[in-house]
C-alpha positions, 0 to 999 in steps of 0.5 A, spaced: 698 421 247 704 424 249 711 421 250 712 418 257 718 418 261 720 413 267 720 416 274 725 414 279 721 410 284 723 408 291 722 400 290 722 400 298 715 404 298 713 406 291 714 413 293 716 418 287 723 420 288 725 424 283 721 428 277 726 431 272 726 439 272 721 442 268 717 436 266 710 434 268 706 428 270 702 426 265 696 421 265 691 419 260 684 419 261 681 415 267 688 414 269 688 416 276 692 419 282 691 415 288 692 417 295 691 413 302 692 405 304 685 404 301 686 408 295 681 413 298 682 419 294 682 419 287 684 425 282 683 423 274 680 426 268 675 421 265 675 424 258 669 428 259 670 431 266 675 432 271 674 429 278 676 429 285 673 423 288 673 422 296 671 415 297 674 413 304 672 415 311 672 422 314 671 429 310 674 432 304 678 438 307 681 444 303 685 448 308 686 455 306 685 462 309 683 465 302 679 460 297 678 463 290 674 459 285 675 461 278 673 460 271 677 456 267 681 462 264 682 465 271 679 471 268 672 471 273 671 469 280 665 464 281 666 464 289 671 466 294 671 464 302 675 468 306 678 466 313 674 470 319 671 474 314 666 473 308 663 468 303 662 471 296 658 468 291 658 471 284 654 471 277 658 473 271 663 475 275 659 480 279 658 479 287 650 477 288 651 474 295 656 476 301 655 473 308 656 478 314 657 478 321 649 480 322 647 475 316 647 476 308 647 481 303 644 480 297 645 484 290 639 484 286 632 480 286 631 474 291 626 469 289 623 464 293 619 458 291 615 459 298 613 465 302 619 468 307 619 466 314 621 471 319 622 468 326 618 472 331 621 475 337 619 478 343 620 485 346 619 486 353 617 493 357 622 495 362 621 501 366 615 503 362 619 503 355 620 497 350 627 497 347 626 494 339 632 492 335 630 493 328 635 488 325 634 482 331 627 483 331 624 485 325 618 481 326 616 483 333 611 481 339 610 485 345 605 482 351 603 488 355 605 488 362 604 495 364 603 502 361 609 503 356 612 506 350 615 503 344 622 506 344 625 508 337 628 502 334 635 501 333 639 498 328 635 502 323 637 501 315 633 505 310 628 501 306 627 496 312 620 493 314 619 491 321 612 489 324 610 489 331 604 485 334 601 488 341 597 483 345 593 485 351 594 481 357 588 480 362 588 487 364 589 492 358 594 497 358 596 503 354 602 504 349 605 510 347 610 511 341 617 514 340 618 520 336 621 516 330 615 513 328 610 517 323 603 515 323 597 518 318 596 525 319 602 525 324 597 522 329 599 516 333 594 510 334 590 508 340 591 501 341 585 497 343 584 498 350 580 491 351 583 485 355 586 479 351 585 483 344 591 484 339 593 490 334 599 489 329 603 495 326 608 495 320 613 500 319 618 502 313 624 506 315 625 512 310 632 514 313 629 519 318 622 516 320 619 509 321 613 510 317 607 506 318 605 502 312 600 497 315 595 497 321 590 491 324 586 492 330 582 489 335 584 482 333 581 476 337 587 472 340 584 465 339 
């Protein structure tokens, strides 16, 4: 144990009044810095681990416009949190996950222990045209109400995969496709022209066209 030196303490409230210039406050293993009337917050080293312990009411709040967690030597980043911007998570000092205004960006392979669940979003026809936002409605469904055209999807990103379920109502309607859709032999499909039947189409964006990669038709709806 290093030599210890007395601190100048205010006897009226036990607050430290003075720490000699250039000196450090040295505490031995399991000797704690305690904060709060009920000693709610403790900071200490137990001989094996360094611990910040909040046992009181309320939250442990860390405030900063930029928080950067680093390794012990300060040579690698582990995580960064930037106000009004991104959260970045690292592996071996390489960014693997970054939050963005539209969701998250992942670098590398994402492995799930269960299947992915993409929320199904309705896309509707207005003035005989169906607007389709590929980012907001990657798993889309459309219940026919009129003869219409599935317009070219917006917010396209190369490599994106989208699908649409087209459900005929009590009256069968026709569906046409925007010019950015590409089908086998460059021939657009004819949707099932039977009331209360469903077709499903899937597409992948190659940077210029939404190429059809899957099709199932004439499905019962119940």
